[in-house]
C-alpha angles and dihedrals in degrees: 000000000000120000095247094059114097096212141258120355137219137226105300135089132242124202131195126201129238136219117323098055095080117121137160113280096017110162094005097110089055091048091052093048103039122052090198091057090046089055091050091054089047090054090049092049090053092050092047096045094232140071105275096187089052090052091051094045104037103036122098116244088255093053093047091050091062103111095236088057101035096053099057091040092054095045094046096048097044097041092046089051090055097045093047091048094046092054089061097040129087115250093243090059096053124099123267097209137025136208134172132198109242107308086014087076088078090053088052091050090052093046096052092048100254096123134017115258098246094047091049092052090047090053090051090054092048091048090052092048093052094046093045092053095056116113124238099042102203119167147228138262126201113211127196110231106178094157134043088243092056090049093052092046091051092052091051091050090049091053092047092055097041095252130142132218107254097180142007098209098188126287096315106053143038123186119213125203135191149085120350095244092054092046092053092051093047092046091053092049095045095045121180094003090069130078124185112230122228096241132127100224145023096268122192092025140099088268086078091058095102088066096047101090094051091045091051089056091050092050093046090055096043112121100238118178111224094189089090087075096047096096094048094264119142102197100161120079110192113230092206105032089042096217137094110265114245094199144347091287089062091051092049091051092052093048090046094050094050093083097066107008129079125264109247098207088151088070092047089052091049091054092047093051090072092058128088096221145355147177138238114205114203127012101347101180097101095045091047092053089054089063106042091137095056118141113282093234094058117097121197123194116204115206110191117174100308095335123100129193134174117220 
């Protein structure tokens, strides 16, 4: 088991957010307060070849939103928050399984001990670079689907305009991805139920295919630690394959698919609904909004930087 992993977990879940939660200064209060977190960021900076805290602190919001910057910043801040918290938390209070939305899957892999922190952040940077370099930028459209009829209609509209489903975010939202012309047509047809996302490309769609081969090579070479599966535990729930990985090959497949295939957060939510409690590490507002109809008994603690909130 790698040195950054705090040890075995117990029967709770932990979630990690994806792109869209980045903001200037994220994770910096934790870094200033916790020497262990500061060391993690130092390791990441060395692996990246540049000062990650400086990027997070000194960039404009527009610069930080660039996918090659946002992805390592999100993974570093949310995974560091988990690892710092876990060091101070009794084993029986730690989560049993981990899942991340899109790029958050790398945070989940770090948290459950599959990959060292610095290497996970480096992979996030590389993923962002490859995705940002793809031609034909396109975009994404989030659509409210509060009824089965609205969901079916949205899928038909997507097909009519040549768009793909980038994410099934529970029962209330679908995200569409594709070329700009198709997005404009779909947005006009859908009307007030649709919201354009502030992203640079058509993520989780075939428009990411030019980056797939290089990303496959990165994932194949990633130093995953299979010892997390040795006791029969299955701590990693794939956000794209929608199943608990049985081994490192399953984790690699989920991370590999995440470039062009949809996020199945609806399946992650279904798994979490059987639990009594869980955590979100990092900015949890978006993930919490995806699950407004969660069971009343289920308590979720959001740990963002040094802030903590119970939902």
